[in-house]
C-alpha positions in Angstrom: 25.3 -25.0 -69.4 23.9 -26.4 -66.9 20.5 -24.4 -66.8 20.2 -24.6 -70.0 20.2 -27.9 -69.9 17.6 -28.3 -66.6 20.4 -29.7 -64.5 20.4 -26.5 -62.9 19.7 -25.8 -59.2 15.7 -26.3 -58.6 13.6 -23.7 -59.2 12.3 -21.5 -56.0 9.1 -22.4 -55.1 6.0 -20.5 -55.5 4.6 -18.1 -52.3 1.0 -18.9 -51.5 -0.6 -16.7 -53.1 0.7 -17.5 -56.3 -0.1 -21.6 -56.1 -3.1 -20.5 -54.9 -4.2 -18.0 -58.0 -3.3 -20.5 -59.8 -5.2 -23.4 -59.0 -8.3 -20.7 -59.4 -7.6 -20.1 -62.5 -6.7 -24.3 -63.8 -10.4 -24.5 -61.6 -12.8 -22.4 -63.7 -10.6 -24.6 -67.2 -11.9 -27.6 -65.5 -15.3 -26.7 -65.5 -15.1 -24.9 -68.7 -14.2 -28.4 -70.5 -16.1 -29.9 -68.6 -19.2 -28.1 -69.0 -18.2 -28.1 -73.2 -18.7 -31.9 -73.1 -22.3 -31.8 -71.3 -23.4 -30.4 -74.4 -21.0 -32.4 -76.6 -23.0 -35.0 -75.0 -25.8 -33.8 -75.4 -25.9 -33.3 -79.1 -24.2 -37.3 -79.9 -27.6 -38.2 -77.5 -29.4 -35.7 -80.0 -28.3 -37.1 -82.9 -28.3 -40.7 -82.3 -32.1 -40.7 -81.4 -32.9 -38.0 -84.5 -31.1 -41.6 -86.8 -32.5 -44.6 -84.7 -33.2 -47.9 -86.2 -33.7 -46.0 -89.1 -30.2 -45.7 -90.3 -27.9 -48.0 -87.4 -25.0 -47.0 -88.6 -25.2 -43.3 -88.1 -26.6 -43.6 -84.7 -24.3 -45.6 -83.3 -21.3 -43.7 -84.3 -23.1 -40.9 -82.7 -23.6 -43.2 -79.6 -20.0 -44.4 -79.4 -18.4 -40.8 -80.1 -20.8 -39.1 -76.9 -19.3 -42.6 -74.6 -15.6 -41.0 -75.0 -16.9 -37.8 -74.7 -18.7 -39.2 -70.6 -14.5 -40.6 -70.2 -13.7 -37.6 -70.6 -15.6 -35.6 -68.4 -15.7 -37.9 -66.5 -11.3 -37.9 -65.6 -11.6 -34.2 -65.6 -14.5 -34.1 -63.4 -12.0 -36.4 -60.9 -9.1 -34.0 -61.7 -11.4 -30.8 -61.0 -12.5 -32.4 -57.5 -8.4 -32.8 -57.4 -7.3 -29.2 -57.8 -10.9 -27.9 -55.7 -9.4 -29.6 -53.2 -6.4 -28.8 -53.8 -7.3 -25.5 -53.7 -8.7 -25.5 -50.5 -6.0 -26.7 -48.7 -4.4 -24.2 -49.5 -6.3 -21.7 -49.2 -6.8 -23.0 -46.1 -3.1 -23.4 -45.1 -3.2 -19.4 -45.5 -5.8 -19.3 -43.4 -3.9 -21.2 -40.1 -0.3 -18.5 -41.6 -2.2 -15.4 -41.3 -3.9 -16.8 -37.6 -0.3 -17.9 -36.6 1.7 -14.7 -37.7 -0.7 -13.1 -35.7 -0.9 -14.6 -32.4 2.5 -14.7 -33.1 2.6 -10.8 -32.8 0.4 -11.3 -29.7 2.4 -13.3 -27.9 5.7 -11.3 -28.7 3.9 -7.9 -27.5 2.7 -9.6 -24.8 5.4 -10.6 -23.6 7.3 -6.7 -23.9 4.4 -5.1 -21.8 5.3 -7.8 -18.9 8.6 -7.5 -19.4 10.3 -9.1 -16.1 7.5 -9.0 -14.0 6.4 -12.3 -13.1 3.3 -13.9 -10.9 5.2 -14.7 -8.0 6.4 -10.0 -8.7 2.6 -8.8 -8.5 1.9 -11.3 -5.3 4.8 -10.2 -3.5 3.8 -6.4 -4.6 0.1 -6.6 -3.7 0.5 -8.0 -0.4 3.4 -4.6 0.0 0.2 -2.5 -0.7 -1.8 -4.7 1.6 0.5 -4.2 4.3 1.1 -0.4 3.8 -3.0 0.3 3.6 -2.3 -1.4 7.6 0.6 0.6 8.6 -1.3 4.2 7.4 -4.8 3.1 9.4 -2.8 2.5 12.3 -1.4 6.0 12.2 -4.4 7.4 12.0 -6.2 5.7 14.2 -3.7 6.9 16.5 -3.1 10.6 16.0 -6.9 10.7 16.1 -8.0 8.6 19.4 -4.6 9.2 21.2 -5.9 12.6 22.6 -9.5 12.3 22.6 -8.2 9.8 24.8 -6.8 11.5 27.8 -9.2 14.0 27.1 -12.3 12.7 29.2 -15.5 14.7 29.7 -18.4 13.7 32.9 -21.8 13.8 31.0 -23.8 14.7 34.2 -21.4 17.6 33.7 -22.4 18.4 29.8 -26.2 18.0 30.7 -26.2 20.2 33.4 -24.4 22.8 31.9 -27.5 22.6 28.4 -30.1 22.2 30.9 -28.2 26.3 32.2 -28.2 26.8 28.4 -31.7 26.1 27.9 -32.9 28.3 30.4 -31.1 31.2 29.9 -32.8 30.7 25.8 -36.4 30.7 27.6 -35.0 33.7 30.0 -34.1 35.7 27.0 -37.2 34.9 25.0 -39.6 36.3 27.6 -37.6 39.4 27.9 -38.2 39.7 24.8 -41.9 40.2 25.4 -43.4 43.4 23.6 -45.2 44.7 26.1 -46.8 48.4 23.9 -49.8 50.6 25.5 -52.0 49.8 22.6 -52.9 46.0 24.3 -53.4 47.6 27.4 -57.2 47.7 28.8 -59.1 51.6 28.4 -59.0 53.3 31.3 -63.5 54.0 31.8 -64.8 57.4 31.3 -66.9 56.9 34.5 -65.8 56.5 38.1 -66.4 53.1 40.0 -68.2 52.8 42.4 -67.1 52.6 46.1 -66.8 50.0 48.3 -69.5 51.6 50.3 -71.8 52.7 48.6 -72.6 49.5 47.7 -73.1 48.8 51.6 -75.5 51.4 52.1 -77.3 49.9 48.3 -78.1 46.8 50.4 -78.8 48.3 53.8 -81.2 50.8 52.2 -82.3 47.0 50.5 -82.7 45.0 53.4 -84.7 47.6 55.6 -87.5 48.2 52.9 -87.9 44.6 53.1 -87.9 44.2 56.9 -90.8 47.2 57.0 -92.8 44.8 54.7 -92.8 42.4 56.6 -94.1 44.1 60.0 -96.9 45.4 57.7 -97.9 42.2 56.6 -97.4 41.1 60.6 -100.0 43.5 61.9 
């Protein structure tokens, strides 16, 4: 019985999307009424001008109707502004809700991703990693330099060994030189004059010169 007479529970409030749709329809309806009243006002103004002072009573009636239409148009414009303001507020509220819901989902996912991890735990872990890297470096240096420190070599001995190796290589290069028969000069086919023949020829020449000097002196 209470439901029949409107005494029951309050009607459930519409959701935001339904309210936005209803306000849009109301806005369109008010806009159509506003456009209709503007046309009616223009019509009454034209009729009043046509009647003019020749038919003053008819002209005044048109102007009175114009005033009523203007009053209705003012009221509708005020109502339309209120509805448009409410529509913008609901649209902004819906956008804010969507943003807030997205941020909640992001915050929940971020919290789940972090798990039980905290900034202090991360700093401690990074310190442990740095410490282990230093230890590993020290171990590598100890393994690489331990035996090398005991094995000391005299640089002078190394230089002497290097000079010996260079000399051996030089000797091997000299032995590898290929001296063939074609590179030697040909043996002359004529017999070379002996030293005694040269002496005899020189002595004969000197005797001839002395004989000519004696003949010139006589």
